[in-house]
N, C-alpha and C positions, 0 to 999 in steps of 0.2 A: 447542348442544353445550357441555359443560363445558370450562373453560379447561384443566384437567388432571384426571387421575384418580390415585387412590392405591391401591396394592396393600396391603390391610390385613394380609396375611400377612407382608409384608416391612417395613412401616413400624414404626420403633422409637420414634416420637413424641419424637424428640430435638430438634425445633425447628430443625434446620439449614436446611431449605428456606425457612422463614419468615425466618430471620436473614439469609440472603444475598439475598433479593429486594430490588432497589434501590428499588422503589416501595412496599414493604411491602404487597403485595397478598395475602399468605397469612396466614391466621389460624392460629396454631400449634395443634397437637392438645391436647385436654384430656381429661378423664375420659370424656366422652360422645361426642367427635367426633374423627375423623382431621383432619389439616390440610385447610383448605378456603379457597377464594377469598373475599375480601371482596366486598361489593356493588359492582358496576361494574368489577370487575377485568378483565373481558373487553375493555372499551374502553381500559383504561389500560395493559395489558400490552405491553411492547416486545419480547417474544419473545427476550430475551437468552439464555435457557436456563440461567441460574444455578441455579435451583431443581433442575432435573434433573441438572445437572452436579455439584452439591455433595452430593447424597444418596448416601452410601456403600453403601446397600442396594438401589439401583435401584427404590425404591418409588414414585417420582413420575414420571408420564409426561405430557408436554405434548401437547395435542391437535394442535398445529401442528408438533410435533417428536417423532415416534415414538421410543421408547427404543431400538429396534433400529437406528435410523439414527445414533445417537450413538456415535462411536468412543470406546472406553475408553482412558484414559491409561495407557501402558505404563511402569511404573517403570524397566525396564531401558534405556529410551531417554532417560531424564533425563540431562542433561549436568551435569558438575560445575561449581562456580564457576570453577575454573581454566580449564576448557575454554571456558566462556562468555567469560571475560575475554580469552583469547587470540583467540578468534574475532572478538570485537568490535574489539579493538585492531588486529588484523591486517587488517581489511577495507580494501581499497584502491579508489580510483576508477581503473578500467582505461580507458585511452585508446588502446590498440593492440589490434586484434582480428584473429583469423584470419578468412579470408574465408568459410568455409563457414557455411551457415545451420543453425540448430538445428531438430530435428524439431518439428512442430507439437504433437505429444503432450507434448513436454517443456515448451513454452511454456504450454500449457494447464495442465499440472501446477503450474508456478511460480505462475501467476495463481490457481489453485485454492487454493494455500496463502496467497498474499498477501491474498486476500479476507477472511481472518480478522483483518485489522487492525481495531482498534477504531474506532468512529464514534460521535459524539454521539447519545445517546438511541437507539442501535442503529439509526439510520436506514439505514445502508448505502447511501449515495447514489452510490457510485463506479461509473463505467462505464469499460471498457477498450478501447483502440484499439491493435492490433498491426499495425505496418507492417514488411514484410520485403523484403529485396533491396537491395543496395548502389546499384544504378542508380536505383531509385525514391527511395531516401533522399537520394541526391545531388541529385536534382531539388528535393526539399523543402529541403535545405540551401541551395541556390541562392536560394530565396525568403527565407531568413533573411538571407543576404548582401544581398539587395535592400533589405530593411528596414533593415539596418545602414547602408547607403549613404544612405538617406533621413535617418536620424538624424544621421549625420555632416554631411550637406549643410545640415541645418536649423540647425546650430550648437547643438544640444541638449547641455547639459553631460554628459548620460548617455554621450555618445560618448567623452569623455575618461575618465570614471569607469570605464568597462568596457573601455577600450583597444580600441575598435572599429576604429580605423584599422589597428592591427596585425593584428587578426583578418582584416579584408578583404584586407590585403596577403598574408597566408598563403594565403588562398583563391586569389588571383591567381597565386600561385606554384605552384598545382596541389595544394596540401595542403587537407585538410578539417578545419578547426578547430571545426566545428559538430557533426558526428555522428561524426567520427573514423574513418570507414570501417566502422562497426559494421554487421553484417548485419541487425540488428533495432532497432526503436524501439518502445517501449511507452509510450503516453500514457494518463493517467487524466483523465477529465472528469466533470462533474456539473452538475445544474441550477443555474443562477445564483441562483435564488431560495432554494435550500437553504442555510440559515445554517451548518450543520455541515460543508458540503462542503469548504472549504479545508483544514481540519485532517484530515478523512477522506482526502482525496486525498494529502496529504503523508505520512500514516501508511501508506497503501496502497503508495505508491512505495518508502517505506523498507523495508517488509516484503518487497517484490519484490527490492529490492537485496540484502537479507540472505539470502533463500532462494536467490538466484542464486549468491552467494558460497559458500553451503553446498554447492552442487552443482558447485563448481569452475568456475563461469562468471565472466565479467567483466561489470561493470556500471558505468555512470557517469551521473550526473544531467545531463540535457541542458538546462542553464539558459538558454542563448541561444535554443534552439529553443522552449522554453516561453514565454519572454518575447515572442518574435516571434508565436507563436500567439495570445497575448493581445492584442497591440497592432497586428498587421498583418493586416487583413481578408483579403487575397488568400491568405495561408497558412491561416487558419482555414477559408476556403472550400475550399481544396484538401484539407484534412483531412476535410471532410464531417461535421463535428460538428453535432449538432442546434442549431437556431437559439437555443434557450434554455439551452444548455450553455456552460460556460467550461472551458478547459484548467486542470488542477490539478497538472500535473507530467509530466515525460517522462524516460525512462530508456533509454540505449543499452545494448544487450545482445548478447552473443556469447561466443565462446571467447577467453580472453586469449592474446595473442601471447607474453607473458613470464610468468615466475613470480617472485614476491617472496619474499625469504628473511629479511628483517628488518623490524622495526616502528619507523618514524620516530617521534621524540618529538613531543609537542604542548605548547603553553603550559600552565602550571599552571592549574588550575581557579580561576576568579574566584568565590569563595564569600563571601557575607555571612551571618553567623550572627546570628539574631535571637532 
């Protein structure tokens, strides 16, 4: 099967598809030929979809990605630079959540959007684990506390660096400094052998964080939880991750208990101009 097909009636021979291909797998049209794949393109293509996405005439159709399945970009939904700036600057780490759980369909939709995060070579190695229910999450948070107590008792400098004694004390007071009473935790994980996985997982969680905020939801990166999942085998076993996978990030998720009305300032950007 050919890598892609060209609709001769729609093709304007403008060379756009060839120009945007990251691996230069498309030979531009000439007087005698429409755009065509170079030799070996089938094996080299990473199915990023750039060629089909960039053709303004809808003339190119990838065999692995039918044109009818590609959503068109709607100009009326584009956000202005000012809207984008406020959205990004106003994003908050939410640590107080309402108790009710989100509908599964909503969680599925958020992840369906977050999966569009970029990954090296378009490998898309990210897997998703969604854990719901405060009682279940409290049990997992208790395992994080058990890991922290081991770190403290071992004399590891990490305990002081991360103020673990203070975190454990909060827990003993009946507060949850690990998952903050969130009704959901979403974890990303990927094969340990996949070199693109760390960056892909971080980007996927970042996309999930942002699309959650766009839906008026609260989210917060669960750094303590992810660290324990990496370093404390009992927690990794409790999560049921595949043996050859490693955690790549975790996000608390739910409806925020409070609303934020202002944007706190940040340190000036440390820029080196070269």
